[in-house]
N, C-alpha and C positions, 0 to 999 in steps of 0.2 A: 504493500500500500504506500509506504514511504517513497519507494523508488518511482511509483506511478505519479505521486504528487510532485516529486522533483522534476520528472520529465515534463509534466504539465507546466510547471513554473518556468522551466527553461524554454519551452515552446512559446509560452506567453511573452517572455522577454524578447525572443527572436522576432515574433510577430510585431511587437511594439517597436523594436529597433528598425525592422524593415519598413513599417508604416511611417516612422519618423523620417527615415531616409528618403522614402518616396515623396513625402510632403516637402522635405527640404529641397529635394531635386526639382519638384514642381515649382516651388516658390522662386528658386534661383535659376530656373531654365531660361535661357535667352530667347526672347521672341524677336523675330526678324520681320519687319514690314518692308515690302517691296514698293519702291516709288518709281513711277515712269515719267521721264522728262527728256526734253531735247536740249541741245546746246544752242547758243546764239539767241538772237532776238526773234520774237514772233511777228515783228513788224517790218521785216525786210530792211533793217538799218544795221549799221555796224554796232557790235556789242562784244566787249571783252570780259564782262562780269556776270555771265549767265549762271555761274556756280556759286557766286558769293552769297546771294540771298538764301539759296537752298542749303548750302553748307552751314550757314549760320543758324538757320531754322532747325536743321537736324541736330546740331550741337546742343541747342537750347532744349529741344524735345528730349533728347537722350539724357540730359542732365536731370530733367524733371520726371523721367520715366525710367527708373532703374531696370536693368535686364531687358531693355528694348533697344534694338538696333535698326536703323533705317538703311536700306541698301538700294543703290540705284546704279544703272549702267551709264558710264560717261561716254561722250563721243558720238551720241546719236544726233545727227543733223536734223534740222526741222523737216527738210524735204524727204528724209528717210523715215520719219517718225511714224507716219500712218502705216507703212509697210511693217515696221517693227511691231506695232500694236496688233496688226492683223496676224502676224506670225505667233505672237504670244497668245492671242485669242484661240487660234487653231490648236496650240499646244496645251490649252487649258491653264495657262500661267499668267493671266492678266495681273498686273500689279494691284496691290491693295489700294493705293492712291496714285492718280496719274493725271498729267496734263491732257487736255482735250482740245484738239484742233477744231476749228469751225467745220471743216470738211468731214469730220468724223462724228460730230455731235448727233446728227439725225440717225446715222447708222447705229451708233452705240446705244441710243435710247430705244430704238425700234427692236434691236436684237437683245435687249435686256442686259447689256454689258455693264451699265452703271447702276448703282443702287439708287432707288428712290429715297431722297433725303428727308422727306416730309416728317416721318416719325422721329428721326434723330433731331431735327430742328425743333419740333414741338415738344420733345421730351427734354430739351436742354434749356433750363431756366436762365442760363447765363448767355444765351445766344439770341440776338434780336435782328431779324431780317432787315428792319428799318435802318440799321447802321450802314448798309450798303447803298450805293447809288441804285435807284430803282431800275434804270435802264441796264446797268451792268448785271444786276441780279437776274433780270428777266432773260438775259441771254442764256442762262442755264436752266430755263423752264421749258417743259415739253408736255403737251397734253394736260396743262393745269397743274403739273407737279414739278418740284425742284429736283433736278438731277445733278447739278454741278454748281459750284460757287465761283464767283469771279476772283481772280488773283490780281490782275491789273487790267486797266481799261485804257483805250486810246480813242479819243474823238477826232473827227476831221474838222479842220478849221480853214478859213480863207486867208491865204497869203496876200499881203498888200505891199507893193513896192512903193514905200513912202517917198523915196528920192524921185521917182518918176512922177508921182502925183504933185510933189512940190515944184518940180520943174515946169509942170503945166498949170501951176497955180490952182490946183484942185485940193480941196480939204479932204482929210481922212473921213471915210464913211463912219456913221454912227452905228451902234450895235443893232438898231432897229431899221436899218436901211432896206430898200426894196429892189425888186428886179429892175424897175425903171431907173432907180438911182444908179445901179450898176451899168445899165445900158448907156446912160448918158455919159458916164465917166469913160466907158470903153469907146464911145463914139468920138469923144474929144481927144483921147490919147492915140487913137489909131491914125497914123499918118506916115507920109514919106518925108523924113526929116532932112535927108541929104539930097533931095530933088533928083534922084536917078531914075524915077519912074516906078520904083518898087517900094512897097510899104516896108518900114524897118522898125516900127513901133506898134505894139498891139495891146488889145484890151485883156484878153484871157488866154491861158494855156491850160489844157486838161480839165476844164470845167465841163462836166458832162450833163446829159439829160437827167441822169439819176440824181445828181446834186440839185438840179432845179426841181425835180419832182418831189424830193423830200421836203422842200419848202413851199410846195404848192397847196398844201392842205388836203391833198387827195390820198386815196388808199388803193394801192395796186392789187393787193392780194386779198381775196375773200376766203377766210379760213373755213367758214361754214360749208362752202361749196367746193373748196379746193380749186378756185379759178383765179387766173390772172387776167385782168382787163386792160388791154392796151388801147382800147378805144374810148376809155374814160376821158371826159373833157379835160381833166387836170393833167393827165398824162400827155394828151395832145398839146395842151398849153405849154408844158415844160419843154417838149421837143421843139415847138414853134419858137419859144423864147431862145433856146440854144441856137436855132437856125438864124434868128435875127442877129445874134452875136457873131455867128460864123460869117454871115454875109458882109459884115464890116471889113473882113479880111480880103475881100475881093478875089477870092480863089486862091490866095496864098496860104501855105501851110505854116502854122506856128510851131516851132520846135523847142525842145528842151534847151538847146543852145541859146535861143532867143531869150528864154527865161533867165538862164545863167548869166547872160550878158547885161541883164537889167533892162531889157526892152519890152517887158510885159508887165502890165499893171496888177493882174490878179491870177492866182493859181491855188487850187485846193491842195492841202497837204495835211498829213496826219500829225498829231501832237508828237509822235515819236520822231518824225522827220524834223520837226521844229526843234526838239531838244538835241538831236544829234548834230544837225548842221548849223545851229546857232551857237554852238559851244566849241571851244578849242579842243583838239586840233583840227576838227573837221571844217570849221568855218574858214580856215585859210585856203581850203580847196574849192569852196563853193560860196556864192553869194557875197563876195567880198567887195564888190564894186558899188554897192548901193545899200541903203538902209531899208529894213523890211520888218514887218510885224504881222500878227494874225488877228483876225476878228471873226465874228459870226458870218454865216452865209446870208445873202439878201433874200428877203421873203417875197413870195408871190402874192397875188391879190387877196387870196383867202388863206394863205399859209402863215408860217412863223419862221423866225430866224434860227432854224435848227439844221442839224446835219447828222450823218451816220456816226454811230458809236460802235466800236468793236471791243471785245473783252477776251482775255486768255482765261479759260476755265480750267477747273480741277474737279475731279470726281472721285468717288469711292467704287471700287470693283464690286459688282453684285455678288461675287463668290468669295469675298474675303472671309477668312476665318477669324479675323481680329476686328470686328466691326467697330467696337468702342474705341480701340486705339487708332484705327484708321480715321474715324471721325475727329478725334482729338488732334491728330497730325494735320488733317485738312484744315482745321480751325487755326492751328499754329501758323500755317502758311497764309491763310486768307483773312483771318479775323483778329490777329493780334496787332496792336498799333506799332510795335517795334518792327515786326516783319514787313508790315505794309509801308512803313516809312522807308524801308530799304528799297522799295520800288522807286522812290524818288532818288535815293542815294546811288543805286547801282543799275537801274534799268532806264528805259526811255518812256515808259507809260505813266499812267496816273494811278495811285492807289485806289482800290475799289471801295474802301471805307471813306465815307463822306467827311468824317471829322479829321482824318489824316490828310486827305486831299486839300482841305480848306484851311489847314493849320498854318500858323506863322512859321513854324519850323520847316514845313514843306516848301513854303514860298522862299525861305532863305536858301534851301538847297537848290532850287531852280535858279536863283539869282547868282549863286556862287561863281559860275563859269561864264557869266555874261560880261561883255565889255563894260567898262565904266560909263555910266550915263544911259545904258540900254535898259528898257523896261521889260520885265518878264510878264507873261500873260497873267492878268489879275486872277486871284483865287475865285472871286465872284463870277467872272466870265467863265472860267473853267468849270466851276460847279454847275452853272446853268446849262452850259453846252452839253455836259454829260447827263445830268439829271433829266433833261428834256429832249434828249437825242432820239434818233431813230435806229432801231435794230432791224436788220433784214432777216426774213425767214431763213432757216438753216437747211431745209430739206434739199436734197441733191437736185431734183428737177427744177427748183426755183433758180438756182445759180446757172444751170444749163440754159434755161429759157432766157434769163437776163443777159447772158452772154450773146445769145442769138439776137436779142433786142438791141444790144450795143452795136452789133454788126448791121442790123437793119437801119438804125439811126445814122450810122456812118455813111451808108449808101444814100440816104435821103440828103445828107449834107453835101456829099461829094458830087452827086448827080442832080442836085436841085429838084428832087422829086416832091410831089404833093404829100404833105404829112398825113392828112385824113385818109386818103385812099390807100396809101402805102401801109399804114398801121391797121386798116380794116382787113387788108389781105393777110398781113402778118398775124392778126388775131385768129383767123381761121386756121392758120398753120399751128399756132400755139394750142388752140382748143383740141385739135386732132391729136397732137403730140401728147398732151396731158391725158386724154381719153385712153390712149394706147398704154399709158403707164399704170393705169388702175388695175 
């Protein structure tokens, strides 16, 4: 009997020690979160700091989450990132948290690649959607649900050649300027200054019918019926307005070189381009012969002074085994003020958090690299442009059709075709194409 009790006691000790070892191992086992990212800028501008923000965020997250490691593959170029994601998806190894390109968003949501974040958002008392720019947050919505959060955002603004306007005794446009204001300025500056029979000074470069349409007050895409209406009156007004501007050039093509030489009054550019080329060392290569700045776009008769806004999104993999940690890391990147301020420090975009984007510290960062006496875009202007901006639908057919529309408008301008009849024919082509895609 005594031996039996001794064996039982020894067995109990062994079981207890084994259980304690397993518990200790479980508590101290390293958890690895996979993060998917690409190198360089999302905005097609020079960038040497793509890893700084992420590495800093990872360090901070690992410090506050013992036994958690963040792993990412370095060296994936933006142009290769979609293919890399597709390969990971086929292998069943999508990262726990990953960057989402515009071209992949519709595909990922429809295939269930990204987790619906609604429950995580609603269950997190410390998270408030209202802290993000509305437009930036909406870029990550699909079918009424939030699938991704904005990491940084980039609006498009209107470049103004202040030196050219001053030479022609024209005042800088106000923020609430109109299509007609822009047309009159373009009419005045478009001329042959050296009297050789060819125009050498122009009103606009790269201002498109899309830019005009955004400010027309119209709506191109009908979500309820999945239709794109290119015969809508405001679409036609936008195309006709761009045609009026183009007619001022008397058949001459305006080039990037004309813009670089300071011979063009207006050109749309993204805020990322503004930041890249307005600062040293890039400014010594571009736009050095004239002073320039950015303002809002001119508004059509029934529209507003608004423009397109893009955002770089991040989402959580739907098959992640570490949902809570993935959500916490996603917030570390997109929802902490320190990390968002790093967007101003190391990137070319604007933080997606309103408070950070409009802060004095943020304005100071933007001012740092400017030449003495140059004004940075005001926080108020930047805030309004982003908060009230336009986001384009992300589904693949939309971009395909819009590219076709760009080609059709180019034909109208080059061949002086009738806008109404041309777009009526184009609409039939679009309707047939969309029907085939259903």
